C-alpha positions in Angstrom: -0.9 3.4 -32.9 1.1 3.0 -29.7 3.4 0.0 -29.4 3.3 -2.2 -26.4 6.7 -1.0 -25.4 5.2 2.4 -24.8 2.7 1.1 -22.3 3.2 2.3 -18.7 3.6 -1.3 -17.4 6.9 -1.5 -19.3 8.3 1.4 -17.2 6.5 1.5 -13.9 5.9 -1.2 -11.3 2.5 -1.0 -9.6 2.7 -3.5 -6.8 0.4 -4.6 -3.9 2.5 -6.0 -1.1 0.4 -8.1 1.3 1.4 -9.5 4.7 0.4 -10.1 8.3 1.9 -8.0 11.0 5.5 -8.6 11.7 6.4 -9.9 8.2 8.9 -7.1 7.4 6.7 -5.5 4.7 8.0 -2.0 5.4 11.6 -2.9 6.0 11.7 -4.8 2.7 11.9 -1.4 1.0 15.6 -1.4 2.0 16.7 -3.3 -1.1 15.2 -0.5 -3.3 17.0 2.1 -1.3 20.3 0.2 -1.7 19.6 -0.2 -5.5 19.5 3.6 -5.8 15.7 4.3 -5.9 14.3 7.3 -4.2 11.5 6.2 -1.9 8.7 8.5 -0.9 6.4 7.1 1.9 2.8 8.1 2.7 3.2 7.1 6.4 -0.2 6.2 8.0 1.2 3.6 10.4 4.1 5.6 12.1 6.1 2.3 12.1 9.2 3.3 10.0 11.7 2.4 12.7 12.5 -1.1 11.3 13.2 0.4 7.9 15.4 3.1 9.3 17.4 0.4 11.2 17.8 -1.8 8.1 19.0 1.2 6.0 21.5 2.2 8.6 22.8 -1.5 8.6 22.9 -2.1 4.9 23.2 1.2 3.0 23.6 4.1 5.5 25.0 6.4 2.7 21.6 6.3 1.0 19.3 7.1 3.9 18.8 10.6 2.4 17.0 9.0 -0.6 14.0 8.2 1.6 11.5 10.8 2.6 8.1 10.5 4.3 5.0 12.5 5.2 3.0 11.2 8.2 -0.8 11.4 8.1 -2.5 10.7 11.4 -5.7 12.1 12.9 -5.4 13.3 16.4 -7.7 11.2 18.7 -8.9 11.7 22.2 -10.7 9.7 24.8 -14.5 10.0 25.2 -17.3 8.1 27.0 -17.9 6.1 23.8 -14.2 5.4 23.1 -11.5 7.2 21.1 -12.9 9.9 18.8 -11.3 12.4 16.5 -10.1 15.5 18.3 -11.4 18.2 16.0 -11.7 17.7 12.3 -10.2 14.6 10.7 -7.4 15.8 8.3 -5.3 12.7 7.6 -7.2 11.6 4.5 -7.5 15.0 2.9 -3.9 15.8 3.7 -2.7 12.6 2.1 -4.7 13.3 -1.1 -3.1 16.7 -1.3 0.3 15.1 -1.1 -0.6 13.0 -4.2 -0.9 16.3 -6.0 2.2 17.9 -4.5 4.9 16.5 -2.1 6.3 18.6 0.7 9.3 19.5 -1.4 7.1 21.0 -4.1 7.6 18.1 -6.6 4.6 16.4 -8.3 4.3 12.7 -7.5 2.7 11.9 -10.8 5.9 13.1 -12.5 8.5 11.5 -10.3 9.6 9.0 -13.0 11.1 5.6 -13.1 13.7 6.2 -10.4 11.2 6.9 -7.6 8.9 4.6 -5.7 5.7 6.0 -4.1 4.8 3.9 -1.1 1.5 3.7 0.8 2.1 2.4 4.3 -0.4 1.1 4.9 -3.7 0.6 3.0 -5.2 -0.5 6.3 -4.5 2.7 8.1 -5.3 4.8 5.0 -8.7 3.1 5.0 -9.2 4.0 8.7 -8.5 7.7 7.8 -11.0 7.4 4.9 -13.6 6.1 7.4 -13.1 9.0 9.7 -13.3 11.4 6.8 -16.5 9.5 5.5 -18.1 9.9 8.9 -17.3 13.6 9.0 -18.9 14.4 5.6 -21.9 12.1 6.1 -24.9 14.2 7.3 -26.7 13.1 10.4 -30.3 12.0 10.2 -33.3 13.5 12.0 -32.4 11.6 15.2 -28.8 12.8 15.1 -27.3 9.5 14.1 -25.3 8.8 10.9 -26.0 6.0 8.4 -23.1 3.5 8.8 -23.7 2.2 5.2 -23.3 5.7 3.9 -20.0 6.2 5.8 -18.6 2.9 4.5 -19.8 3.8 1.0 -18.0 7.2 1.0 -14.8 5.6 2.4 -14.8 2.8 -0.2 -15.4 5.1 -3.1 -12.6 7.4 -1.9 -10.1 4.5 -1.5 -11.1 3.0 -4.9 -10.6 6.3 -6.6 -7.2 6.7 -4.9 -6.0 3.3 -6.0 -7.3 3.9 -9.5 -5.2 7.1 -9.7 -2.1 5.5 -8.3 -2.2 2.6 -10.7 -3.1 4.6 -13.8 -0.7 5.4 -16.6 -1.0 9.0 -15.7 0.7 8.4 -12.4 4.3 8.3 -13.7 6.0 6.7 -10.7 6.5 3.2 -9.4 4.0 2.4 -6.7 3.9 0.0 -3.8 0.8 -0.2 -1.6 1.4 -2.2 1.6 -1.6 -3.9 3.0 -2.5 -6.3 5.8 -4.6 -9.3 5.1 -8.2 -10.1 6.1 -9.8 -13.5 5.5 -13.3 -13.9 4.2 -15.5 -16.7 3.2 -16.3 -16.4 -0.5 -19.2 -18.0 -2.5 -20.9 -19.6 0.5 -18.9 -22.8 0.2 -17.0 -22.3 3.4 -13.7 -21.7 1.6 -11.7 -18.9 3.1 -9.6 -16.5 1.0 -7.3 -13.7 1.9 -7.8 -10.1 0.7 -6.3 -6.7 1.3 -7.8 -5.0 4.3 -9.7 -2.0 3.3 -12.7 0.0 4.6 -15.1 -2.8 5.3 -15.3 -6.2 3.6 -17.0 -5.2 0.3 -14.0 -3.5 -1.3 -11.4 -6.2 -0.4 -12.0 -8.6 -3.3 -12.0 -5.6 -5.7 -8.7 -4.1 -4.6 -6.4 -6.7 -6.3 -8.0 -5.9 -9.7 -6.1 -2.5 -9.7 -2.7 -4.2 -9.5 -0.7 -6.2 -12.1 1.6 -7.4 -9.3 0.6 -8.8 -6.0 3.3 -10.3 -3.7 3.2 -11.7 -0.2 5.6 -11.0 2.7 5.8 -13.9 5.2 8.1 -15.8 7.5 10.1 -18.6 5.9 9.0 -22.2 6.3 11.6 -22.8 9.1 10.6 -19.5 10.7 14.2 -18.2 10.7 13.9 -15.5 8.1 11.5 -13.3 6.2 10.7 -13.9 2.6 8.6 -12.4 -0.2 6.5 -14.9 -2.2 5.5 -14.4 -5.9 3.5 -17.6 -6.5 -0.1 -18.0 -5.4 -1.1 -19.9 -2.2 -4.2 -21.7 -1.2 -5.5 -18.6 0.5 -4.0 -15.8 -1.6 -4.2 -15.2 -5.4 -0.8 -13.6 -6.0 0.3 -12.5 -9.4 3.2 -11.0 -11.2 4.0 -10.1 -14.8 7.0 -12.5 -15.0 4.8 -15.5 -14.3 6.9 -18.6 -13.7 10.1 -16.8 -14.6 10.2 -15.1 -11.2 11.5 -17.1 -8.3 8.6 -18.4 -6.1 10.4 -17.0 -3.1 12.9 -14.1 -2.6 14.8 -13.3 0.6 13.2 -10.1 1.9 16.4 -8.0 2.0 16.9 -8.3 -1.7 13.4 -9.2 -2.9 11.9 -5.9 -4.2 15.1 -4.7 -5.9 15.5 -8.1 -7.7 11.9 -8.2 -8.7 12.0 -4.6 -10.0 15.2 -5.4 -12.0 13.6 -8.5 -13.6 10.2 -6.9 -14.2 11.7 -3.9 -15.9 14.1 -6.1 -17.9 17.2 -4.2 -16.8 
């Protein structure tokens, strides 16, 4: 019978990092780079410049520990707005990278010293929607069922999150996500959820993660911080409970949290 010490949660951090735009979600990875972790980024946003800048400022000797693969569908203008130019490839290419990274290594075997980062869930979901539209057959009138498209995208993202957070994926994982606010229960109370493909999946996404943190501006607006304690709008959680500081400064937050959560 396996002991609890053998459970994957004792070795690997699986973390959902929420935050509005401009809250330094991506650049917060700098503390992990400084701490010696290898960071591998599924780049859907093409917004890595702030992270590169912070690494050059804080630990330029370790910039080689970060690699990324960018996944973006090519779009073109049309009379009905931007459309995919050709076949949407970003979603499928990203899934292939979960099986084998560009250097030939297998992400599920990267181990405790590596962090796989999805940046961001929002844009990964957009890629899933374009893929879902592509594979959904058109009806007799030539139109595609929007519900079917959302359904395909939601199932695909849910399957991806299930894989990343499973014990079989032997790497630390951080999924960066923007926040969308929805009324829940018909009582007028708004709650924040990760932004996925459509609103239906949002409330279910947190169930995949043992750790959910929030990137935000400090109360005085002078710095960026990462919060571990729940707020009125967001149900955050972490395995340390009250032992974790309620607020970390962003430039040290993730490395400090990893150190405490791993008990090292």
